[in-house]
C-alpha positions as CSV (number, residue, x, y, z in Angstrom):
1,M,0.0,0.0,0.0
2,S,1.3,3.4,-0.9
3,S,1.2,6.1,1.8
4,L,0.9,9.7,0.7
5,G,1.8,11.3,4.0
6,S,0.3,12.4,7.3
7,A,-1.1,15.6,8.7
8,R,0.4,18.9,7.4
9,T,2.9,20.9,9.4
10,E,4.5,24.3,8.9
11,G,7.5,23.9,6.6
12,D,6.6,20.3,5.5
13,S,7.8,19.1,2.1
14,W,6.6,16.7,-0.5
15,D,7.0,15.5,-4.1
16,L,4.6,14.5,-6.8
17,A,4.1,11.1,-5.3
18,S,3.6,12.1,-1.7
19,S,1.5,14.2,0.6
20,V,-0.3,17.2,-1.0
21,G,1.9,16.8,-4.1
22,A,0.2,13.5,-4.9
23,T,-3.1,15.4,-5.3
24,A,-1.6,17.1,-8.4
25,T,-0.9,13.7,-9.8
26,M,-4.4,12.5,-9.0
27,V,-5.9,15.5,-10.8
28,A,-3.6,14.9,-13.8
29,A,-4.6,11.3,-13.9
30,S,-8.3,12.4,-14.0
31,R,-7.5,14.9,-16.8
32,A,-5.9,12.1,-18.7
33,L,-9.1,10.0,-18.3
34,A,-11.3,12.9,-19.3
35,S,-9.2,13.5,-22.4
36,R,-10.0,10.0,-23.6
37,E,-13.7,10.7,-24.1
38,P,-14.9,10.3,-27.7
39,D,-15.7,14.1,-27.9
40,P,-13.7,15.4,-25.0
41,L,-14.4,18.7,-23.3
42,I,-10.7,19.0,-22.7
43,D,-7.6,17.7,-24.6
44,D,-4.6,17.3,-22.3
45,R,-2.4,15.0,-24.2
46,F,0.5,15.7,-21.7
47,A,-1.4,14.5,-18.6
48,E,-0.9,10.8,-19.1
49,P,2.8,10.8,-19.9
50,L,3.4,13.1,-16.9
51,V,1.5,10.8,-14.6
52,R,3.4,7.8,-15.9
53,A,6.7,9.6,-15.4
54,V,5.8,10.3,-11.7
55,G,5.4,6.5,-11.5
56,H,3.1,6.2,-8.5
57,P,1.7,2.6,-8.9
58,F,-1.9,3.5,-7.9
59,F,-2.2,6.3,-10.6
60,V,-0.5,4.2,-13.2
61,R,-3.0,1.4,-12.5
62,M,-5.8,4.0,-12.6
63,L,-4.7,4.9,-16.2
64,D,-4.5,1.3,-17.2
65,G,-8.0,0.6,-16.1
66,Q,-6.9,-1.7,-13.2
67,I,-8.7,0.3,-10.5
68,P,-12.4,-0.5,-10.3
69,L,-13.6,3.1,-10.5
70,D,-17.2,2.1,-11.2
71,N,-17.6,-0.1,-8.1
72,D,-20.5,0.8,-5.8
73,D,-18.1,1.7,-3.0
74,M,-16.4,4.4,-5.0
75,P,-17.5,8.0,-4.1
76,L,-17.7,9.0,-7.8
77,T,-18.2,6.8,-10.8
78,L,-15.6,7.0,-13.6
79,Q,-18.0,9.1,-15.7
80,Q,-18.7,11.4,-12.8
81,R,-15.0,11.8,-12.2
82,R,-14.3,12.6,-15.9
83,E,-17.1,15.2,-16.0
84,Q,-16.1,16.9,-12.8
85,I,-12.4,17.3,-13.7
86,A,-13.3,18.2,-17.3
87,V,-15.6,21.0,-16.1
88,R,-13.0,22.3,-13.6
89,T,-10.2,22.2,-16.2
90,R,-12.3,23.8,-18.9
91,F,-13.4,26.7,-16.6
92,F,-9.7,27.7,-16.0
93,D,-8.8,27.1,-19.6
94,D,-11.5,29.4,-20.8
95,F,-10.7,32.0,-18.2
96,L,-7.1,32.2,-19.4
97,L,-7.9,32.3,-23.1
98,S,-10.6,34.9,-22.5
99,A,-8.2,37.1,-20.6
100,T,-5.5,36.9,-23.2
101,S,-8.1,37.4,-26.0
102,A,-9.0,40.7,-24.2
103,G,-5.4,41.9,-24.4
104,I,-3.8,40.6,-21.3
105,R,-0.3,39.3,-22.2
106,Q,1.0,37.8,-18.9
107,A,-0.5,34.9,-17.1
108,V,0.6,33.4,-13.8
109,I,-0.2,29.8,-12.8
110,L,0.3,29.4,-9.0
111,A,1.2,26.0,-7.7
112,A,1.4,24.8,-11.3
113,G,2.2,21.2,-10.5
114,L,1.5,19.0,-13.6
115,D,-0.4,21.8,-15.3
116,A,0.5,21.8,-19.0
117,R,-1.5,24.8,-20.1
118,A,1.7,26.5,-21.3
119,Y,2.1,23.7,-23.8
120,R,-1.5,22.9,-24.8
121,L,-3.5,26.1,-25.0
122,A,-3.8,28.3,-28.1
123,W,-2.3,31.4,-26.4
124,S,-2.5,34.8,-28.1
125,A,0.7,35.9,-29.7
126,G,3.1,37.6,-27.3
127,T,1.7,36.0,-24.1
128,V,4.2,35.1,-21.3
129,V,3.1,32.3,-19.0
130,Y,4.7,32.1,-15.5
131,E,4.6,28.8,-13.7
132,V,5.2,29.1,-10.0
133,D,6.0,25.9,-7.9
134,Q,8.6,24.2,-5.9
135,P,12.0,23.7,-7.7
136,E,11.7,19.9,-7.8
137,V,8.3,20.0,-9.3
138,I,9.2,22.6,-11.9
139,A,12.4,20.6,-12.8
140,F,10.5,17.3,-13.1
141,K,7.8,18.7,-15.4
142,S,10.3,20.7,-17.5
143,D,12.6,17.7,-18.0
144,T,9.8,15.2,-18.7
145,L,8.1,17.4,-21.3
146,A,11.5,18.3,-22.9
147,A,12.2,14.6,-23.2
148,M,8.9,14.2,-25.1
149,G,9.9,17.0,-27.5
150,A,7.1,19.2,-26.3
151,E,7.3,22.9,-27.1
152,P,5.4,25.6,-25.2
153,T,2.7,27.5,-27.2
154,A,3.6,30.7,-25.3
155,E,6.7,32.1,-23.8
156,R,7.0,29.9,-20.6
157,R,9.0,31.2,-17.7
158,T,9.4,29.0,-14.6
159,V,9.6,30.5,-11.1
160,S,11.1,27.8,-8.9
161,V,10.0,28.9,-5.4
162,D,7.8,27.6,-2.6
163,L,4.7,29.7,-2.2
164,R,5.5,29.9,1.6
165,D,8.7,31.9,0.6
166,D,9.0,35.3,-1.1
167,W,7.5,34.3,-4.4
168,P,6.5,37.8,-5.4
169,T,10.2,38.8,-5.5
170,A,11.1,35.6,-7.4
171,L,8.3,36.4,-9.9
172,R,9.5,39.9,-10.5
173,D,13.1,38.6,-10.8
174,N,11.9,36.4,-13.7
175,G,10.6,39.4,-15.7
176,F,7.1,39.8,-14.3
177,D,5.7,43.3,-14.9
178,P,3.4,44.4,-12.0
179,T,2.4,47.5,-14.1
180,A,0.8,45.4,-16.8
181,P,-2.5,43.5,-16.3
182,T,-2.2,39.9,-15.4
183,A,-4.4,36.8,-15.6
184,W,-3.9,34.7,-12.4
185,I,-5.2,31.2,-11.6
186,A,-5.0,29.4,-8.3
187,E,-6.6,26.0,-9.1
188,G,-7.0,23.4,-6.4
189,L,-4.7,25.4,-4.1
190,L,-6.5,27.3,-1.4
191,P,-7.7,24.3,0.7
192,Y,-4.0,23.3,1.2
193,L,-3.1,26.7,2.6
194,P,-3.7,27.8,6.2
195,P,-6.4,30.4,6.4
196,Q,-4.0,33.2,7.1
197,A,-1.7,32.1,4.2
198,Q,-4.7,32.1,1.9
199,D,-5.4,35.7,2.8
200,R,-1.7,36.6,2.4
201,L,-1.6,34.9,-1.1
202,L,-4.6,36.9,-2.2
203,D,-3.1,40.1,-0.9
204,N,0.1,39.5,-2.7
205,I,-1.8,38.9,-5.9
206,T,-3.6,42.2,-5.4
207,A,-0.3,44.0,-4.7
208,L,1.2,42.7,-7.9
209,S,-1.9,43.4,-10.1
210,A,-2.4,46.4,-12.3
211,P,-5.9,47.6,-13.0
212,G,-7.7,45.2,-15.4
213,S,-6.0,42.2,-14.0
214,R,-8.1,39.0,-13.6
215,L,-8.1,36.1,-11.2
216,A,-9.8,32.7,-11.1
217,T,-9.9,30.4,-8.2
218,E,-12.2,28.4,-5.9
219,N,-14.5,29.9,-3.3
220,I,-14.6,27.8,-0.2
221,T,-17.5,28.3,2.2
222,D,-17.3,25.1,4.2
223,M,-14.1,23.2,4.9
224,G,-16.2,20.5,6.6
225,V,-16.7,18.7,3.3
226,F,-13.1,17.4,3.7
227,T,-13.7,15.9,7.1
228,D,-17.4,14.7,7.1
229,E,-18.6,11.1,6.9
230,R,-18.4,10.9,3.1
231,A,-14.8,12.2,3.2
232,R,-13.8,9.5,5.7
233,A,-15.6,6.9,3.6
234,M,-13.6,8.0,0.5
235,R,-10.3,7.4,2.3
236,T,-11.5,3.9,3.3
237,T,-12.5,3.2,-0.3
238,W,-9.1,4.3,-1.7
239,R,-7.2,2.3,0.9
240,K,-9.1,-0.9,-0.3
241,H,-7.6,-0.3,-3.7
242,G,-4.0,0.5,-2.5
243,L,-4.0,4.2,-2.0
244,D,-3.5,5.5,1.5
245,I,-4.5,9.2,1.2
246,D,-6.6,11.2,3.6
247,V,-7.5,14.6,2.3
248,A,-8.6,15.6,5.7
249,E,-4.9,15.4,6.8
250,L,-3.7,17.4,3.8
251,V,-6.0,20.4,4.0
252,W,-5.7,23.1,6.6
253,H,-8.7,23.5,8.9
254,G,-10.0,26.5,10.9
255,T,-12.3,29.4,10.0
256,R,-11.4,31.1,6.8
257,Q,-12.9,33.9,4.8
258,P,-14.1,32.8,1.4
259,A,-11.8,34.1,-1.3
260,G,-14.6,35.9,-3.0
261,E,-15.4,38.0,0.1
262,H,-11.7,38.8,0.7
263,L,-11.2,39.9,-2.9
264,A,-14.4,42.0,-3.0
265,A,-13.1,43.8,0.1
266,T,-9.8,44.6,-1.6
267,G,-11.1,46.2,-4.8
268,W,-11.9,43.2,-7.0
269,V,-15.3,42.7,-8.8
270,V,-16.1,39.1,-8.2
271,T,-18.3,36.8,-10.4
272,P,-19.5,33.5,-9.0
273,Y,-20.0,30.4,-11.1
274,P,-22.3,27.9,-9.5
275,T,-21.6,24.3,-10.3
276,E,-25.0,23.8,-12.1
277,R,-24.2,26.8,-14.4
278,L,-20.8,25.4,-15.4
279,Y,-22.1,21.9,-16.0
280,A,-24.9,23.3,-18.1
281,D,-22.5,25.6,-20.0
282,Y,-20.4,22.6,-20.9
283,G,-23.2,20.3,-21.9
284,F,-23.5,18.2,-18.7
285,V,-26.1,17.7,-16.0
286,V,-24.9,17.7,-12.3
287,P,-25.3,14.0,-11.4
288,D,-27.4,12.9,-8.4
289,N,-24.4,12.1,-6.3
290,E,-24.3,12.8,-2.6
291,M,-20.6,13.7,-2.5
292,L,-21.0,16.1,-5.4
293,K,-24.0,17.7,-3.8
294,E,-22.0,18.5,-0.7
295,F,-19.0,19.8,-2.7
296,R,-21.0,22.0,-5.0
297,H,-22.4,23.9,-2.1
298,A,-19.2,24.2,-0.2
299,I,-16.8,24.9,-3.1
300,T,-17.6,26.9,-6.2
301,Y,-15.6,28.8,-8.8
302,I,-15.1,32.5,-9.1
303,S,-13.5,34.9,-11.4
304,A,-12.5,38.5,-10.4
305,E,-11.3,41.6,-12.1
306,L,-9.4,44.5,-10.5
307,G,-11.2,47.7,-11.2
């Protein structure tokens, strides 16, 4: 059985096969599965080779169809998993492409992990994409994609820094221009930050953003979805199939202000995107699944623009 780590601590570390880093690999594996659909909502041809390069046995078996994702004891069926990650991925894809189509020419992907948007999206000419993540993660992805012969579709600049360190300085040192509008995404990141660190991240983004900048992220109103009965059942189910991961131990608990409220109080105009709306926009219907019901009320998506 593969253990992915225990409860988070200040200053802890991880790689793409352990602790919170493994969640990036899990999401990439789900993107790979979603990309196999006959008429896929997303096309991430880099997700599968990146997951295989990480080499975690559970996720490789997941790609090879050796994990019974459609068993009754799974919290989401294979199709529900494909749709959920496809909708999430496409939301952030469309956000970035809309921003650059509107004239924004620098984008920042925070905690980029195995995100291959710098390689797979049709960026507007002249766009610079900054990827911010830990040095080992950046190096692994860069080396793996280079070995595949992959070429970025925008000017890609990597910023190898832990978000707990002085990442704004590292970003500026890599050519980031805080006087120009920026498109920011923080996808699947906020639950893994302590409440105060979430606020600090958002404040740093605001300080680095010129008027007209845009941001997309999740809006969390109830962290309890990571620790309730269904979340505990999910861990038990994964363990039966060889994956010892407990999201409740990877996220940071405690009262936190939803990102939308914090941004609205600091000059951003925030637009919420309820789950039902996004599913409908992309041609899906939210399934009658108890776990998804809980999550769609506790975690939604938002975009924001700095006036």
